[in-house]
Residue, then its C-alpha position, 0 to 999 in steps of 0.5 A: m254070543i255062541t252058548v254052550k247049547e249051540m257048537l260052533k262047527t269048524e267046516y260047512e258045505v254048502n247043500e240042497r238047504t243052504v239058504a244064506l252065509i251071512a257075516i258075523e262079527e264074533e270075538g273080533k272074529i268074521r264067522t259065518r251064520v248058516m242059515e239052512v231051510e230049517d236050521s240055523f247055526t256058525v260056522d269058525l269061518p268067514p262066508t267066503k271061505v266056507i264057499d271057496n271050500s264048498c267049491k272045493y268039495f265039488g271039484s274047483n275052487l272060488s277063483g275057476r269059478i269066478s274065471g268060469t262065470k267071466a267066460i260065460t257073462n264077461y262079469t268081473h265084479k262080485s260075480p255070482i258063482v255056480i257051486s254045483g251046476m247038478l244040484k243048481l246051487y247059484y250063488f251071489p256075494t253081498m260085496s267084494p268076495s275079498r272083503l270078510e264081510c262079505s255075506w253069499i246068497s242062495h238064488s234059489f231061496v230068495r222070494d222078495f227084498a225091500p230097503g231096510q226098515t231103519d236104514p233105507r241104504r240096507t236090505r230087508v231080504q225074505f226068503v221062501n222059508k218065511l225067513s228074513e234077514e237085513l243085509p248091510v247093501s242097498p236094494g239097488v245092488f241087491s237087486n242087480q245082484l239078483e238079476r245077475t244070477a239069473q242070467f249068469r243062471l240061464m246062459y249056464e243051464k243053456r249050454f247043457t240044454s241047447t240043441v246045438r253043440h259046438s264040435f270041432v273036427s280036427e284034420p288027420s295027422p300027416s303022418v298017419p295013413i289014412r286008409 
């Protein structure tokens, strides 16, 4: 429940301090508990909507980011995404993004994970800022999502550091005289 001290935010853009966007149910609605390195607060939107708005802030949308991931990796389900390559904002969903209760985790902030303390079908994630969160996803699925994000990140960033560039040479148009 939201206290008077904690104001409910209506918008938020993912940034370099965003650790995770956790789906929570309050008052019959799915909202987002934003975990930042040194702060935590609630946004009155589901996590996937916060992700989509953040992608738009950086010039795309979630659908475009998912399509981009598919073009690079051929991943078709629960695809990790890059929200901003320049800021290295890589996130992965804990389940299908079409589900309102899908949470999104920053690849950069995961320190470790293990089976949940009370339910081994859940995952306890420890973040680099020493905070932890238990998520309704199995350790196997979480591990797979973490690995797929690392692979995507490697493939994506390699495109910007490779010394071999793809170039295309077009033939001159026949109507333009060559001098």
